[in-house]
C-alpha positions as CSV (number, residue, x, y, z in Angstrom):
1,M,-24.3,3.8,-0.6
2,N,-25.2,0.6,0.5
3,P,-28.4,1.0,2.4
4,K,-28.3,-3.2,3.4
5,H,-25.2,-2.0,5.7
6,N,-26.0,-1.0,9.3
7,F,-22.9,1.6,9.7
8,G,-24.1,2.2,13.3
9,A,-23.5,-1.2,14.1
10,L,-20.5,-2.2,12.2
11,A,-18.8,1.0,13.8
12,N,-20.1,-0.4,17.2
13,E,-18.2,-3.3,16.4
14,F,-14.8,-1.7,16.6
15,Q,-13.1,-0.6,19.8
16,I,-14.0,3.1,19.5
17,S,-16.5,5.4,21.3
18,G,-19.4,7.2,20.1
19,K,-22.8,7.5,19.1
20,F,-22.6,7.1,15.3
21,L,-24.0,10.1,13.5
22,S,-23.7,9.4,9.7
23,A,-21.7,7.5,6.9
24,Q,-20.8,8.8,3.3
25,P,-19.1,7.1,0.6
26,Y,-15.5,8.4,0.7
27,G,-12.9,8.3,-2.3
28,T,-12.2,7.0,-5.7
29,G,-10.8,3.8,-5.2
30,H,-11.8,1.1,-7.9
31,I,-11.6,-2.2,-5.5
32,N,-12.7,-1.8,-1.9
33,D,-16.0,0.0,-0.5
34,T,-14.5,3.1,1.5
35,Y,-16.9,4.7,4.0
36,R,-16.3,7.9,6.4
37,V,-18.3,7.4,9.3
38,T,-18.8,10.3,11.8
39,L,-19.0,9.6,15.6
40,Q,-19.6,11.9,18.5
41,H,-18.7,11.3,22.0
42,A,-18.6,13.8,24.9
43,G,-20.5,16.2,23.0
44,L,-16.9,16.4,20.2
45,C,-17.3,14.6,16.7
46,S,-14.6,12.3,15.8
47,R,-14.2,10.4,12.6
48,I,-13.1,7.1,11.0
49,I,-12.6,5.1,8.0
50,L,-14.6,1.9,7.5
51,Q,-13.6,-0.1,4.3
52,R,-15.3,-3.5,3.1
53,I,-12.5,-5.2,1.4
54,N,-13.4,-6.9,-1.9
55,T,-12.7,-10.3,-1.3
56,N,-13.6,-11.1,-5.2
57,I,-10.0,-9.5,-5.8
58,F,-8.1,-10.0,-2.3
59,K,-8.9,-13.8,-1.9
60,H,-7.4,-14.4,1.3
61,P,-8.4,-11.1,3.6
62,T,-6.7,-12.1,6.4
63,A,-3.7,-12.2,4.5
64,V,-4.1,-8.7,3.5
65,M,-5.0,-7.6,7.3
66,E,-2.0,-9.3,8.4
67,N,0.5,-7.7,6.1
68,I,-1.1,-4.4,6.9
69,Q,-0.8,-4.9,10.3
70,R,3.2,-5.7,10.1
71,V,3.3,-2.8,8.5
72,T,1.6,-0.3,10.1
73,T,3.1,-1.4,13.5
74,H,6.7,-1.1,11.9
75,L,6.1,2.1,10.4
76,S,5.0,3.3,14.0
77,S,8.0,2.1,15.6
78,R,10.1,4.0,13.4
79,V,8.8,7.0,13.4
80,A,8.2,7.2,17.4
81,G,8.9,10.5,18.8
82,D,7.7,12.4,15.7
83,P,5.6,15.0,17.1
84,D,3.0,14.5,14.3
85,Q,3.4,10.8,14.4
86,A,-0.9,10.1,14.6
87,R,-0.9,11.6,11.0
88,K,2.1,10.1,9.5
89,V,1.1,5.9,9.3
90,L,-2.4,4.7,9.0
91,T,-3.7,3.6,12.3
92,L,-5.8,0.7,12.5
93,I,-8.6,0.3,14.6
94,S,-9.0,-3.3,16.5
95,A,-12.5,-4.9,16.1
96,R,-13.7,-6.1,19.9
97,D,-12.6,-9.5,19.3
98,G,-9.1,-7.7,19.0
99,R,-8.6,-9.1,15.4
100,A,-7.3,-5.8,12.7
101,W,-10.9,-6.8,10.8
102,H,-14.4,-7.4,11.5
103,V,-16.1,-10.3,9.6
104,D,-20.6,-9.6,9.5
105,L,-23.1,-12.2,9.4
106,D,-22.6,-11.9,5.3
107,G,-19.4,-12.9,5.5
108,N,-17.7,-9.3,4.4
109,F,-14.5,-8.5,6.2
110,W,-14.5,-5.1,7.5
111,R,-11.9,-3.0,8.6
112,A,-11.2,0.3,10.5
113,Y,-8.7,3.3,10.4
114,R,-7.8,6.4,12.7
115,F,-9.2,9.7,9.7
116,I,-6.4,11.6,8.9
117,E,-7.8,14.9,9.6
118,N,-6.4,18.3,7.9
119,A,-4.8,16.4,4.7
120,R,-6.5,15.1,1.4
121,T,-5.6,13.4,-1.8
122,F,-5.6,14.9,-5.5
123,E,-6.5,12.7,-8.4
124,A,-4.3,14.8,-10.2
125,V,-1.1,16.2,-9.8
126,E,-1.1,20.3,-10.1
127,S,2.5,20.8,-9.4
128,A,6.0,19.9,-9.4
129,E,5.9,20.4,-5.8
130,Q,3.4,17.8,-5.3
131,A,5.7,15.4,-7.8
132,L,8.4,16.3,-5.2
133,Q,6.3,15.4,-2.1
134,A,4.6,12.1,-3.6
135,G,8.5,10.7,-4.4
136,K,9.4,12.2,-1.1
137,A,6.8,9.9,0.3
138,F,6.9,6.8,-1.6
139,G,10.6,6.9,-1.2
140,R,10.6,7.8,2.5
141,F,7.6,4.5,3.0
142,Q,10.4,2.2,1.1
143,Q,13.3,3.4,3.3
144,L,11.6,3.0,6.6
145,L,10.3,-0.6,5.7
146,A,14.1,-1.9,4.2
147,D,14.9,-3.1,7.7
148,M,11.6,-4.7,9.0
149,P,12.1,-7.8,10.0
150,P,11.1,-11.7,8.7
151,P,8.9,-13.4,7.9
152,R,8.2,-12.5,4.7
153,L,5.0,-11.1,3.9
154,H,2.3,-12.8,2.2
155,D,1.9,-12.2,-1.7
156,T,-1.9,-11.1,-1.4
157,I,-2.2,-10.7,-5.1
158,P,0.5,-13.7,-6.8
159,D,2.4,-12.0,-9.9
160,F,0.6,-9.2,-9.2
161,H,3.6,-7.0,-11.2
162,H,4.5,-9.9,-13.3
163,T,4.0,-8.2,-17.1
164,P,4.7,-11.6,-18.5
165,K,2.0,-13.2,-17.0
166,R,-0.4,-10.0,-17.6
167,F,0.9,-10.4,-21.2
168,E,0.0,-14.1,-21.4
169,A,-3.6,-12.9,-19.3
170,L,-4.3,-10.5,-22.6
171,Q,-3.4,-12.7,-25.3
172,N,-5.9,-15.7,-23.5
173,A,-8.7,-12.7,-23.2
174,I,-7.9,-11.7,-27.1
175,A,-8.5,-15.4,-28.1
176,A,-11.5,-15.9,-25.9
177,D,-13.2,-12.9,-26.8
178,V,-15.9,-13.6,-24.5
179,A,-17.5,-10.3,-24.3
180,N,-17.7,-10.2,-28.3
181,R,-15.4,-6.8,-27.6
182,A,-11.7,-7.8,-29.7
183,E,-13.1,-5.6,-32.9
184,K,-13.7,-2.5,-30.7
185,A,-10.0,-3.0,-29.0
186,W,-8.0,-3.7,-31.8
187,P,-5.7,-1.0,-32.1
188,E,-4.8,-1.3,-28.4
189,I,-4.4,-5.1,-29.1
190,E,-1.9,-4.2,-31.6
191,F,-0.2,-1.6,-29.6
192,T,0.8,-4.4,-27.1
193,L,1.7,-7.2,-29.4
194,S,4.1,-4.7,-30.7
195,R,5.9,-4.3,-27.4
196,R,6.2,-7.8,-26.8
197,S,9.8,-7.4,-26.3
198,I,10.0,-5.4,-23.1
199,V,7.5,-7.6,-20.9
200,S,10.7,-9.4,-19.0
201,V,13.1,-6.8,-18.9
202,L,12.8,-6.0,-15.0
203,L,12.1,-9.5,-13.9
204,D,15.0,-10.7,-15.6
205,A,17.6,-7.7,-14.1
206,N,17.8,-9.7,-10.7
207,L,16.8,-6.7,-8.9
208,P,16.7,-7.0,-4.8
209,E,13.2,-7.9,-3.8
210,R,11.9,-5.2,-1.2
211,V,8.6,-4.1,0.6
212,T,6.7,-2.6,-1.8
213,H,3.4,-0.8,-2.1
214,N,2.4,-1.8,-5.4
215,D,-0.4,1.2,-6.1
216,T,2.1,4.4,-5.9
217,K,-0.7,6.3,-7.2
218,F,-0.3,10.1,-6.8
219,N,-4.1,9.6,-5.0
220,N,-2.2,7.4,-2.4
221,V,-0.2,10.1,-0.8
222,L,-2.2,12.6,1.9
223,L,-0.9,16.3,1.3
224,D,-1.0,18.6,4.1
225,D,-3.7,21.0,4.1
226,K,-1.8,23.7,4.7
227,T,1.5,22.8,3.8
228,G,0.9,20.7,1.0
229,E,3.7,18.6,2.3
230,A,3.3,14.8,2.1
231,V,1.8,13.6,5.4
232,C,1.0,9.7,5.1
233,V,1.2,6.9,2.3
234,I,-2.5,5.4,2.2
235,D,-4.3,2.1,0.4
236,L,-1.8,-0.7,2.0
237,D,-3.8,-3.6,0.4
238,T,-1.1,-4.7,-1.8
239,V,1.9,-4.2,0.3
240,M,3.7,-7.3,-0.3
241,P,7.2,-8.2,-1.5
242,G,7.8,-6.7,-4.6
243,L,11.0,-4.4,-6.8
244,A,11.5,-1.1,-5.6
245,A,10.8,0.3,-9.7
246,F,7.6,-1.1,-9.7
247,D,6.8,1.4,-7.1
248,F,8.9,4.1,-8.7
249,G,7.7,3.3,-12.0
250,D,3.7,3.4,-11.1
251,M,4.9,6.8,-9.7
252,V,5.4,8.1,-13.1
253,R,2.6,6.7,-14.6
254,T,0.1,8.4,-12.2
255,T,2.3,11.8,-11.3
256,T,3.5,13.0,-14.6
257,S,0.5,13.7,-16.7
258,P,-2.1,16.0,-15.9
259,A,-4.9,13.9,-17.3
260,Q,-6.5,11.5,-14.9
261,E,-6.2,7.5,-15.7
262,D,-9.8,7.7,-17.5
263,E,-9.4,10.6,-19.3
264,R,-11.3,10.3,-22.7
265,D,-9.0,13.6,-24.3
266,L,-6.1,12.0,-24.9
267,S,-4.9,15.4,-25.8
268,K,-4.2,16.3,-22.3
269,V,-2.5,13.1,-21.4
270,T,1.7,13.8,-21.6
271,M,4.4,13.0,-19.6
272,Q,5.3,15.9,-18.5
273,F,9.2,16.0,-17.9
274,P,9.6,19.0,-15.1
275,M,7.2,16.8,-13.1
276,Y,9.3,13.8,-13.6
277,E,12.4,15.6,-12.8
278,A,10.9,16.6,-9.2
279,L,9.4,13.1,-8.4
280,V,13.1,11.6,-9.1
281,R,14.9,14.2,-6.6
282,G,12.0,13.7,-4.2
283,Y,12.2,10.0,-4.2
284,L,16.1,9.7,-4.4
285,A,15.9,12.1,-1.4
286,S,14.3,9.3,0.7
287,A,15.2,6.6,-0.9
288,G,18.7,6.9,-2.5
289,D,20.7,5.5,0.2
290,F,19.5,2.1,0.1
291,L,19.0,1.6,-3.7
292,T,21.6,-0.2,-5.7
293,K,23.0,0.8,-8.8
294,A,21.1,-1.5,-10.6
295,E,17.7,-0.6,-8.8
296,R,18.4,3.2,-10.0
297,L,19.3,2.2,-13.6
298,H,16.3,0.8,-14.3
299,L,14.4,3.3,-12.4
300,A,13.9,5.2,-16.1
301,F,12.8,2.0,-17.9
302,S,10.2,0.9,-15.1
303,G,8.1,4.1,-16.1
304,K,7.7,2.9,-19.2
305,L,6.8,-0.9,-18.7
306,I,4.6,-0.1,-15.5
307,T,1.8,2.2,-17.5
308,F,2.5,-0.7,-20.5
309,E,1.5,-3.4,-17.9
310,I,-1.5,-1.5,-16.4
311,G,-2.9,-0.6,-19.6
312,I,-2.6,-4.2,-20.6
313,R,-4.6,-5.1,-17.5
314,F,-7.4,-2.1,-18.3
315,L,-7.4,-3.9,-21.6
316,T,-7.3,-7.7,-20.2
317,D,-10.5,-6.5,-18.4
318,F,-12.4,-4.8,-20.7
319,L,-12.0,-7.8,-23.0
320,A,-13.1,-10.1,-20.4
321,G,-16.6,-8.1,-19.8
322,D,-15.2,-5.8,-17.2
323,T,-14.7,-8.4,-13.7
324,Y,-12.2,-6.7,-11.9
325,F,-12.2,-2.7,-12.2
326,K,-15.5,-1.2,-11.2
327,V,-16.6,0.7,-14.4
328,H,-18.7,4.1,-14.2
329,R,-19.6,4.1,-18.3
330,E,-20.1,2.0,-21.3
331,G,-16.5,1.3,-22.4
332,H,-14.6,2.5,-18.8
333,N,-12.0,0.0,-19.3
334,L,-10.9,0.7,-23.0
335,D,-10.9,4.3,-22.3
336,R,-8.7,3.9,-19.5
337,C,-6.2,1.3,-21.9
338,R,-5.8,4.3,-24.3
339,T,-4.7,6.8,-21.5
340,Q,-2.2,4.4,-20.1
341,F,-0.7,3.9,-23.8
342,K,-1.0,7.5,-25.0
343,L,1.3,8.0,-21.9
344,V,3.3,4.8,-22.8
345,E,4.3,6.9,-26.0
346,S,4.7,10.1,-24.6
347,I,7.7,8.7,-22.0
348,E,9.0,6.6,-25.1
349,R,9.8,10.0,-26.8
350,Q,11.4,11.1,-23.9
351,E,13.4,8.0,-22.4
352,E,16.7,9.2,-23.2
353,Q,16.4,12.6,-21.7
354,M,14.7,10.9,-18.6
355,S,17.6,8.6,-18.1
356,R,20.3,11.3,-18.7
357,L,18.5,12.8,-15.3
358,L,19.1,9.8,-13.4
359,E,22.6,9.8,-14.1
360,S,23.0,13.2,-13.6
361,I,21.8,12.7,-9.6
362,G,24.0,10.0,-9.8
């Protein structure tokens, strides 16, 4: 935990009552700094999530927060009347000045959420039922936001899923080789270059723009501790305009393999078809009514492309000297890249079967 932050003073900057008791690092996110803060009021303890937004990644944090504020407000209106409403949507806690964020004396941007009790995330999927719940959660998230009124959300990270530009960035990183690492990653570089033909497929398909999450990792869904049902979609920093296939593809990437994102034992990395089938059925149960025929047709391919794209991003960051994703060991980003590319190979072997499943569900 960063000793320079006064978490008691930070918590007091938000509209919540209680005496500060403790703060602990929370979660395993790669980008922001997240803490679970415990407060005491009238003899009872309550908890909030306090996050420092990484402004090296999110260059326009006010735009990020404006998006989150609009999205959570709309979601809350759509689930109004649900007896479990407070747990179905993230609840921002306003700062004392009325804004949805606080800027400290060092220029750090902070936000606070109500902590959702009796629910947890998982780093890797453990059952087909969990995959089904993840599909339902992200499908419902898209479906509830399909009627969000204008204006268009901010593009908080422009070209976030623009795979051709990600490919171009990798080519530039290979050429520059600023960290002198290209030789260590040559098999991965060759793997990428050999699949250049797939990078533009989704963008060339003329699919409709949606409000999308853009980071649909399995660990961004809270599951109820008792029932195992999906409770809430979290981590809304990248909610912005995008394609439904982007979200579905990242679900395939993070929900169908039993291995963690940085698994070194590549024999553990595989796309488990039963997990994929559960994911498809859950997703279409929630999102199927608003998807176009063209969107459905591209869902199977999206898993391969988004997994490939994320692998490209990890490889680019490795070659650039680990400037974007947090790393915790030597070669961490290269390990992540290898995991993604092994999963791409597994998806490729099952791609025809994946397409047939989608066609059979209709």
